[in-house]
DODRENLUM-446338 format. One record per residue (C-alpha): residue number from 1; chain; x, y, z. Coordinates in steps of 0.5 Angstrom, whole numbers, plus 500, padded with zeros to 3 digits. Layout:
BEGIN
+------+--------+-----+-----+-----+
| guke | tortor |  px |  py |  pz |
+------+--------+-----+-----+-----+
|  NUM |      A |   X |   Y |   Z |
...
+------+--------+-----+-----+-----+
END
This chain:
BEGIN
+------+--------+-----+-----+-----+
| guke | tortor |  px |  py |  pz |
+------+--------+-----+-----+-----+
|    1 |      A | 243 | 257 | 331 |
|    2 |      A | 237 | 252 | 327 |
|    3 |      A | 230 | 254 | 326 |
|    4 |      A | 225 | 249 | 323 |
|    5 |      A | 219 | 251 | 320 |
|    6 |      A | 213 | 248 | 316 |
|    7 |      A | 209 | 250 | 310 |
|    8 |      A | 202 | 251 | 311 |
|    9 |      A | 198 | 251 | 305 |
|   10 |      A | 192 | 256 | 306 |
|   11 |      A | 189 | 258 | 299 |
|   12 |      A | 193 | 262 | 294 |
|   13 |      A | 198 | 264 | 299 |
|   14 |      A | 203 | 259 | 301 |
|   15 |      A | 204 | 261 | 309 |
|   16 |      A | 209 | 258 | 314 |
|   17 |      A | 209 | 257 | 322 |
|   18 |      A | 215 | 255 | 326 |
|   19 |      A | 216 | 247 | 327 |
|   20 |      A | 218 | 247 | 334 |
|   21 |      A | 223 | 250 | 339 |
|   22 |      A | 229 | 253 | 336 |
|   23 |      A | 236 | 250 | 337 |
|   24 |      A | 240 | 257 | 340 |
|   25 |      A | 247 | 258 | 339 |
|   26 |      A | 248 | 262 | 345 |
|   27 |      A | 245 | 265 | 351 |
|   28 |      A | 244 | 272 | 348 |
|   29 |      A | 240 | 270 | 343 |
|   30 |      A | 236 | 265 | 348 |
|   31 |      A | 234 | 272 | 352 |
|   32 |      A | 231 | 275 | 346 |
|   33 |      A | 227 | 270 | 343 |
|   34 |      A | 221 | 272 | 341 |
|   35 |      A | 221 | 279 | 344 |
|   36 |      A | 226 | 282 | 339 |
|   37 |      A | 228 | 276 | 335 |
|   38 |      A | 224 | 271 | 332 |
|   39 |      A | 221 | 267 | 326 |
|   40 |      A | 216 | 270 | 322 |
|   41 |      A | 212 | 276 | 325 |
|   42 |      A | 211 | 278 | 332 |
|   43 |      A | 205 | 276 | 334 |
|   44 |      A | 203 | 272 | 328 |
|   45 |      A | 203 | 264 | 329 |
|   46 |      A | 203 | 264 | 321 |
|   47 |      A | 206 | 268 | 316 |
|   48 |      A | 208 | 269 | 309 |
|   49 |      A | 216 | 271 | 311 |
|   50 |      A | 220 | 265 | 312 |
|   51 |      A | 226 | 268 | 315 |
|   52 |      A | 229 | 270 | 322 |
|   53 |      A | 229 | 277 | 323 |
|   54 |      A | 229 | 283 | 328 |
|   55 |      A | 222 | 285 | 330 |
|   56 |      A | 220 | 293 | 329 |
|   57 |      A | 214 | 297 | 328 |
|   58 |      A | 213 | 302 | 322 |
|   59 |      A | 209 | 308 | 323 |
|   60 |      A | 209 | 309 | 331 |
|   61 |      A | 204 | 314 | 331 |
|   62 |      A | 199 | 312 | 327 |
|   63 |      A | 193 | 309 | 330 |
|   64 |      A | 195 | 302 | 328 |
|   65 |      A | 202 | 301 | 327 |
|   66 |      A | 204 | 297 | 322 |
|   67 |      A | 209 | 290 | 324 |
|   68 |      A | 215 | 289 | 320 |
|   69 |      A | 222 | 285 | 320 |
|   70 |      A | 229 | 286 | 319 |
|   71 |      A | 232 | 279 | 316 |
|   72 |      A | 238 | 278 | 319 |
|   73 |      A | 243 | 271 | 318 |
|   74 |      A | 248 | 271 | 324 |
|   75 |      A | 247 | 272 | 331 |
|   76 |      A | 248 | 279 | 333 |
|   77 |      A | 251 | 276 | 340 |
|   78 |      A | 256 | 270 | 338 |
|   79 |      A | 256 | 271 | 330 |
|   80 |      A | 254 | 264 | 329 |
|   81 |      A | 250 | 263 | 322 |
|   82 |      A | 242 | 262 | 323 |
|   83 |      A | 240 | 256 | 319 |
|   84 |      A | 232 | 256 | 317 |
|   85 |      A | 231 | 249 | 315 |
|   86 |      A | 224 | 246 | 313 |
|   87 |      A | 222 | 240 | 318 |
|   88 |      A | 222 | 233 | 316 |
+------+--------+-----+-----+-----+
END
């Protein structure tokens, strides 16, 4: 699987955004992309996290849950390596 990104300079912190659709390794990854697994943080087009991860939530019972992500390097379905590359 391959996901391209762009760097966006918005002040003192460098943030990243996905550059175009990813090239999927298998149908399993295609089905869950952007719902369970994705680039950055779920619901945020720009983020300081430059990777692909499993989306999670911390503090589910708080009035405002905190979004989280668990970094993954290989597809959980087919085992293919996930490449995160800077867009040309």
